[in-house]
C-alpha positions as CSV (number, residue, x, y, z in Angstrom):
1,M,0.0,0.1,0.0
2,I,3.0,2.5,0.9
3,V,4.5,1.8,-2.4
4,L,1.6,2.6,-4.2
5,F,0.9,5.8,-2.2
6,L,4.3,7.3,-2.6
7,P,4.5,7.3,-6.5
8,I,0.8,9.1,-6.4
9,I,2.2,11.8,-3.9
10,C,5.2,12.5,-6.2
11,L,2.7,13.0,-9.2
12,F,1.0,15.6,-7.0
13,F,3.7,17.5,-6.2
14,H,5.1,17.6,-9.8
15,A,1.6,18.6,-11.2
16,D,1.8,21.4,-8.8
17,A,5.2,22.5,-9.9
18,A,3.8,22.4,-13.5
19,L,0.8,24.2,-12.7
20,A,2.7,27.2,-11.1
21,E,4.3,27.8,-14.2
22,V,0.9,28.1,-16.6
23,K,-0.1,31.7,-17.2
24,V,-3.9,32.1,-17.6
25,E,-5.5,35.1,-19.8
26,T,-8.8,35.5,-20.6
27,V,-9.4,36.0,-24.3
28,A,-13.0,35.8,-24.4
29,D,-15.8,36.1,-21.8
30,N,-19.5,36.2,-21.3
31,L,-20.0,33.3,-23.8
32,K,-23.2,31.1,-24.3
33,I,-22.1,27.4,-23.8
34,P,-18.9,27.5,-25.7
35,W,-18.5,23.9,-27.2
36,E,-15.5,23.5,-29.6
37,L,-12.4,25.3,-30.4
38,V,-9.4,25.0,-32.6
39,F,-6.4,27.0,-33.3
40,A,-5.5,28.0,-37.1
41,P,-2.0,27.9,-38.0
42,D,-2.0,31.7,-38.5
43,G,-2.8,32.3,-34.7
44,R,-6.7,32.6,-35.4
45,I,-8.7,30.7,-32.7
46,F,-12.1,29.6,-34.1
47,F,-14.9,28.3,-31.7
48,T,-18.4,27.6,-31.6
49,E,-21.2,28.2,-28.9
50,R,-24.0,25.8,-29.0
51,D,-26.6,28.4,-30.0
52,G,-25.3,28.6,-33.3
53,N,-22.7,31.3,-33.1
54,L,-19.2,30.6,-35.0
55,W,-16.6,33.1,-33.6
56,V,-13.2,33.8,-34.4
57,I,-10.5,35.6,-32.3
58,E,-7.9,37.3,-34.0
59,N,-5.5,39.9,-32.9
60,E,-7.1,40.1,-29.4
61,S,-10.3,40.9,-31.1
62,M,-13.4,38.9,-31.2
63,E,-15.4,38.6,-34.3
64,L,-18.9,36.9,-35.2
65,V,-18.4,34.7,-38.3
66,A,-21.5,33.4,-38.9
67,T,-25.0,32.4,-36.7
68,F,-26.6,29.5,-38.1
69,P,-30.1,28.3,-37.1
70,A,-29.2,25.2,-35.2
71,S,-31.3,23.4,-32.5
72,H,-30.0,24.4,-29.2
73,T,-32.3,22.6,-27.1
74,S,-30.6,20.7,-24.3
75,E,-27.7,18.8,-25.7
76,G,-27.9,19.8,-29.5
77,G,-26.7,22.8,-31.4
78,L,-23.8,24.2,-33.3
79,L,-21.0,21.5,-31.8
80,G,-18.0,20.2,-33.4
81,L,-15.7,22.2,-35.3
82,A,-12.3,20.8,-37.3
83,L,-10.0,22.9,-39.7
84,D,-8.6,20.8,-42.6
85,P,-4.8,19.7,-42.3
86,E,-4.4,21.7,-45.4
87,F,-6.1,24.6,-43.9
88,E,-3.1,27.1,-44.8
89,K,-3.9,26.1,-48.7
90,N,-7.6,25.4,-49.0
91,N,-9.2,27.1,-45.9
92,F,-11.8,24.3,-45.2
93,L,-13.4,24.7,-41.9
94,Y,-15.7,21.6,-40.8
95,L,-19.0,21.8,-38.7
96,Y,-21.2,19.7,-36.9
97,Q,-25.0,20.9,-36.5
98,T,-28.2,19.8,-35.0
99,Y,-31.4,21.0,-36.5
100,F,-35.2,20.3,-37.1
101,D,-36.7,19.0,-40.2
102,F,-40.6,18.6,-39.9
103,E,-39.8,18.4,-36.0
104,L,-37.6,16.0,-36.1
105,H,-33.8,16.5,-34.8
106,H,-31.2,15.5,-37.2
107,N,-27.3,16.1,-37.3
108,K,-25.0,17.1,-40.0
109,V,-21.4,17.5,-41.0
110,V,-21.0,20.6,-43.3
111,R,-17.5,21.9,-45.1
112,Y,-17.3,25.8,-45.5
113,T,-14.3,27.9,-47.2
114,V,-13.2,30.4,-45.0
115,S,-12.8,33.7,-46.5
116,N,-11.9,37.1,-44.5
117,N,-13.2,35.6,-41.6
118,Q,-16.4,34.8,-43.7
119,L,-17.9,31.4,-44.7
120,T,-18.6,30.4,-48.2
121,D,-19.0,27.6,-50.3
122,E,-21.1,25.6,-48.4
123,Q,-21.2,21.5,-48.7
124,T,-22.9,19.2,-46.8
125,L,-20.8,16.0,-46.3
126,I,-23.0,13.9,-44.1
127,D,-26.6,14.5,-43.3
128,K,-29.5,13.0,-41.4
129,I,-27.5,11.4,-38.6
130,P,-30.2,11.0,-36.0
131,G,-30.6,13.2,-33.4
132,A,-32.9,14.2,-30.2
133,V,-33.2,16.4,-27.6
134,W,-30.2,14.6,-25.9
135,H,-27.2,12.3,-26.8
136,D,-26.4,14.2,-30.2
137,G,-22.5,13.5,-30.1
138,G,-20.8,16.0,-32.1
139,R,-17.1,16.0,-32.1
140,I,-14.8,16.1,-35.7
141,K,-11.3,15.2,-35.7
142,F,-8.9,14.5,-38.4
143,G,-6.9,11.5,-37.9
144,P,-3.2,10.7,-38.9
145,D,-4.6,9.1,-42.3
146,E,-6.3,12.6,-42.9
147,K,-9.8,10.7,-42.9
148,I,-12.6,12.8,-40.6
149,Y,-13.6,11.0,-37.8
150,I,-17.0,12.1,-36.4
151,T,-19.0,10.9,-33.0
152,T,-22.8,10.5,-33.1
153,G,-24.8,10.3,-30.4
154,D,-27.4,7.7,-29.7
155,S,-30.3,10.3,-30.0
156,T,-31.6,8.6,-26.7
157,N,-32.3,5.3,-28.5
158,A,-29.2,2.7,-27.4
159,N,-30.7,0.1,-29.8
160,L,-29.6,2.6,-32.7
161,S,-25.8,2.1,-31.8
162,Q,-26.1,-1.8,-32.3
163,K,-27.8,-1.1,-35.7
164,I,-25.5,-1.0,-38.8
165,D,-27.7,0.6,-40.8
166,S,-28.1,3.7,-38.6
167,L,-25.7,6.5,-38.4
168,A,-26.5,7.2,-34.4
169,G,-23.9,5.8,-31.8
170,K,-21.1,5.7,-34.0
171,I,-17.7,6.9,-34.8
172,L,-18.1,7.5,-38.6
173,R,-14.8,7.9,-40.6
174,I,-15.0,9.8,-43.9
175,N,-12.8,11.4,-46.3
176,A,-12.6,15.3,-46.4
177,D,-14.6,15.4,-49.4
178,G,-17.4,13.4,-47.6
179,T,-17.1,10.1,-49.6
């Protein structure tokens, strides 16, 4: 018992020393449920708020890039955000959004081109991912294989996770062009 306890104490003391070297600086405040943030190679910070806002912080100034009619009830809304690995060349930004379609919740992944901190060239890559008031998932990440990995929630129906023909409750892998 003592042998296990000593390494834990050492970890706490080491962690305290590392924390003492961290400088905390507020770059944005009064946000409404910030969800995802990414750092662009040029130093800009893009982030989403679940209520549908996409923001950018550049040169210590915060600018609204776009507002989406995302369904932000409970756990849905404007969620995941990723920049293309070739962002410096193609300026592609990817978003995971919850929306209503005839009173049903759905989720989708959309790719945009960022130009002067504005979005152009909207292309829906994957759509009609089952959604609900809760359990929408919503993270987007590029893997080392340059594929997009998308986490989807089970849309409050755990059985959908086991169904191969459903996009709910999965980790999806697609190419950057949606194929």
